[in-house]
C-alpha positions in Angstrom: -1.2 -28.0 -14.1 -1.4 -25.9 -17.2 -4.8 -24.9 -18.5 -5.8 -25.3 -22.1 -6.0 -22.0 -24.0 -9.4 -20.9 -25.1 -9.6 -17.9 -27.3 -11.8 -15.2 -25.6 -15.0 -14.3 -27.4 -17.6 -11.7 -27.0 -21.3 -12.4 -26.7 -23.8 -10.2 -28.7 -23.9 -7.6 -25.9 -20.1 -7.1 -26.0 -19.3 -9.1 -22.8 -17.0 -12.1 -22.5 -18.8 -15.4 -23.1 -19.3 -17.5 -20.0 -16.9 -20.1 -21.3 -14.2 -17.5 -21.8 -14.8 -15.9 -18.4 -14.5 -19.3 -16.7 -11.3 -20.1 -18.5 -9.7 -16.8 -17.9 -10.5 -17.0 -14.2 -9.9 -14.1 -11.9 -6.3 -13.2 -12.7 -5.5 -9.7 -11.5 -2.9 -8.9 -14.0 -3.0 -6.1 -16.5 -4.3 -2.5 -16.5 -8.0 -2.0 -16.1 -9.0 -1.1 -19.6 -12.7 -2.0 -19.8 -14.8 0.7 -21.5 -17.4 0.4 -18.7 -14.8 2.0 -16.3 -14.2 5.1 -18.4 -15.7 8.4 -19.3 -14.9 11.3 -21.6 -13.6 8.9 -24.2 -12.2 10.4 -27.4 -10.2 8.6 -30.1 -7.0 10.4 -30.7 -5.1 8.1 -33.0 -4.0 4.6 -33.9 -1.1 2.7 -32.4 1.5 1.0 -34.7 -0.2 -2.3 -34.0 -3.5 -1.0 -35.5 -5.4 -0.5 -32.2 -7.3 2.7 -31.7 -5.8 5.0 -29.0 -8.1 7.0 -26.8 -7.9 9.8 -24.2 -10.2 9.0 -21.3 -10.9 9.4 -17.6 -11.6 6.6 -15.1 -14.8 7.2 -13.2 -12.8 7.5 -10.0 -10.2 10.0 -11.2 -10.0 13.5 -12.7 -6.8 12.6 -14.5 -6.8 12.1 -18.3 -5.0 9.0 -19.6 -4.2 7.8 -23.1 -4.5 4.1 -23.9 -6.7 1.3 -25.4 -10.1 -0.2 -24.7 -10.1 -3.8 -23.7 -13.1 -4.4 -26.0 -10.9 -3.4 -29.0 -7.9 -5.4 -27.8 -10.1 -8.5 -27.3 -11.0 -8.5 -31.0 -7.4 -8.2 -32.3 -5.2 -9.6 -29.5 -7.3 -11.7 -27.2 -4.3 -13.2 -25.5 -3.6 -9.8 -24.0 -7.0 -9.5 -22.2 -8.0 -11.0 -18.8 -11.2 -10.8 -16.9 -10.6 -9.7 -13.3 -12.4 -11.0 -10.2 -14.8 -8.0 -10.5 -15.9 -9.0 -14.0 -14.1 -6.1 -15.8 -11.5 -6.6 -18.4 -7.8 -5.7 -18.1 -5.1 -5.4 -20.7 -1.5 -6.5 -20.6 0.1 -3.5 -22.3 3.5 -5.2 -22.4 2.0 -7.9 -24.7 0.8 -5.1 -27.0 4.1 -3.2 -27.1 2.3 -0.2 -25.7 2.3 1.9 -22.5 -0.7 3.7 -21.0 0.2 7.3 -20.5 -1.2 10.0 -18.2 -1.9 13.0 -20.3 -2.8 15.4 -17.5 
């Protein structure tokens, strides 16, 4: 059975509203893109779709990546954001026409 689409919204603290989180479920699709999982964040540009691009590290890695923050994507392209079973947001880069890159 197909679920009704509910546009994701942020509460005042920048988290997905409880209604949104319940609707999105625990799909494990997309790339972990939640700002709460990243460090050494530096904006380095803007993508063609208007989203800010950042260089960053995941807390569990020394590698530097370039990509987007789920919190930015949620505001502009909510359909490209899911909440994982762990409560963090992930982004479907294909829906954005972007690719996360490893910088070094």
